[in-house]
C-alpha positions as CSV (number, residue, x, y, z in Angstrom):
1,M,-3.3,2.7,28.6
2,K,-2.0,3.2,25.0
3,Y,-3.8,5.2,22.4
4,L,-3.2,6.1,18.7
5,L,-4.1,9.6,17.8
6,V,-4.8,9.8,14.1
7,M,-5.0,13.3,12.6
8,K,-6.1,13.9,9.0
9,Q,-5.6,17.1,7.2
10,N,-7.5,18.9,4.5
11,G,-6.2,19.2,0.9
12,G,-4.8,17.2,-1.8
13,C,-2.4,14.2,-1.9
14,D,0.1,12.7,-4.3
15,Y,-0.8,9.3,-3.2
16,T,2.0,8.6,-1.0
17,I,1.8,6.3,2.1
18,G,0.2,8.3,4.9
19,C,-0.4,11.3,2.8
20,G,-2.3,14.0,4.9
21,I,-2.3,11.7,8.0
22,A,-0.2,12.1,11.1
23,L,-0.1,9.4,13.7
24,E,1.0,9.8,17.4
25,E,1.1,7.1,20.1
26,I,-0.2,8.4,23.5
27,E,0.2,6.7,26.8
28,V,-1.9,7.7,29.8
29,P,-2.2,6.2,33.2
30,R,-6.0,6.4,33.3
31,H,-8.8,6.3,30.6
32,G,-10.1,9.7,31.7
33,D,-6.9,11.5,31.0
34,I,-6.9,10.7,27.3
35,M,-8.8,13.8,26.1
36,S,-6.7,16.3,27.9
37,V,-3.5,14.6,26.5
38,A,-5.1,14.5,23.0
39,F,-5.8,18.2,23.4
40,E,-2.1,18.9,24.4
41,K,-0.9,16.9,21.3
42,L,-3.2,18.8,18.9
43,T,-2.1,22.2,20.3
44,A,1.6,21.4,21.0
45,D,3.0,23.3,18.0
46,Y,1.4,26.7,18.8
47,G,3.0,27.6,22.1
48,E,1.8,28.5,25.6
49,P,-1.0,28.7,26.4
50,P,-2.2,26.0,24.1
51,D,-5.1,27.9,22.4
52,Y,-5.0,26.9,18.7
53,I,-5.5,23.8,16.6
54,S,-4.3,24.1,12.9
55,E,-7.2,24.7,10.5
56,D,-5.5,22.1,8.3
57,I,-6.5,19.3,10.6
58,N,-10.0,18.4,9.7
59,S,-10.4,15.2,11.8
60,A,-8.9,13.4,14.6
61,F,-9.6,10.0,16.1
62,L,-8.3,7.9,19.0
63,Y,-7.9,4.3,18.9
64,E,-7.2,2.2,22.0
65,L,-4.2,0.0,21.5
66,K,-3.6,-3.5,22.9
67,D,-0.2,-4.3,24.2
68,E,0.0,-6.9,21.7
69,K,2.2,-6.2,18.6
70,I,1.7,-8.2,15.5
71,T,4.6,-8.3,13.1
72,V,3.6,-8.3,9.5
73,P,5.7,-10.7,7.6
74,L,6.9,-8.4,4.9
75,A,9.3,-10.9,3.4
76,E,6.7,-13.6,2.8
77,F,4.3,-10.8,1.6
78,R,6.9,-9.7,-0.9
79,Q,7.5,-13.2,-2.1
80,E,3.8,-13.8,-2.5
81,A,3.5,-10.6,-4.6
82,E,6.4,-11.6,-6.7
83,N,4.8,-15.0,-7.3
84,K,1.5,-13.4,-8.4
85,K,3.4,-11.1,-10.7
86,R,5.3,-13.9,-12.4
87,E,2.0,-16.0,-12.6
88,K,0.4,-13.0,-14.4
89,Q,3.3,-12.5,-16.6
90,S,3.2,-16.3,-17.5
91,T,-0.5,-16.2,-18.2
92,M,0.0,-13.1,-20.4
93,A,2.8,-14.8,-22.3
94,E,0.7,-17.9,-22.9
95,K,-2.1,-15.7,-24.2
96,V,0.1,-14.1,-26.6
97,D,1.7,-17.3,-27.7
98,F,-1.9,-18.8,-28.2
99,Q,-2.9,-15.7,-30.3
100,E,0.2,-16.1,-32.4
101,Y,-0.6,-19.9,-32.8
102,Q,-4.1,-19.0,-33.8
103,R,-2.8,-16.4,-36.4
104,L,-0.3,-18.9,-37.9
105,K,-2.8,-21.7,-38.0
106,D,-5.4,-19.5,-39.8
107,K,-2.8,-18.4,-42.3
108,F,-1.6,-21.9,-43.1
109,E,-5.1,-23.4,-43.2
110,K,-6.1,-20.8,-45.7
111,G,-3.0,-21.4,-47.8
112,L,-3.7,-25.1,-47.9
113,G,-7.4,-25.0,-48.5
């Protein structure tokens, strides 16, 4: 069985992707072994015997993974994001044009009246 070990650390973040989060994929032959393997992963950086878990880690979670991988269509997502950006820019340009139209219309109506 496959699991994802998600470890979160205390402290600040500069808003980067995955800031303060570490992920590790774990594969175990039986469900019962997962906690001992997770313990080994959490204590791995501190030598033998494994008797310490960093104080920086404030939480850890295990998620069971399916053997199914779903690929995120990044190219399509990027195109969709670009289309939305262009649409927003177009809407803003139309708004600015309309405001300019209203300003000129008001100016000339006052001059003619």
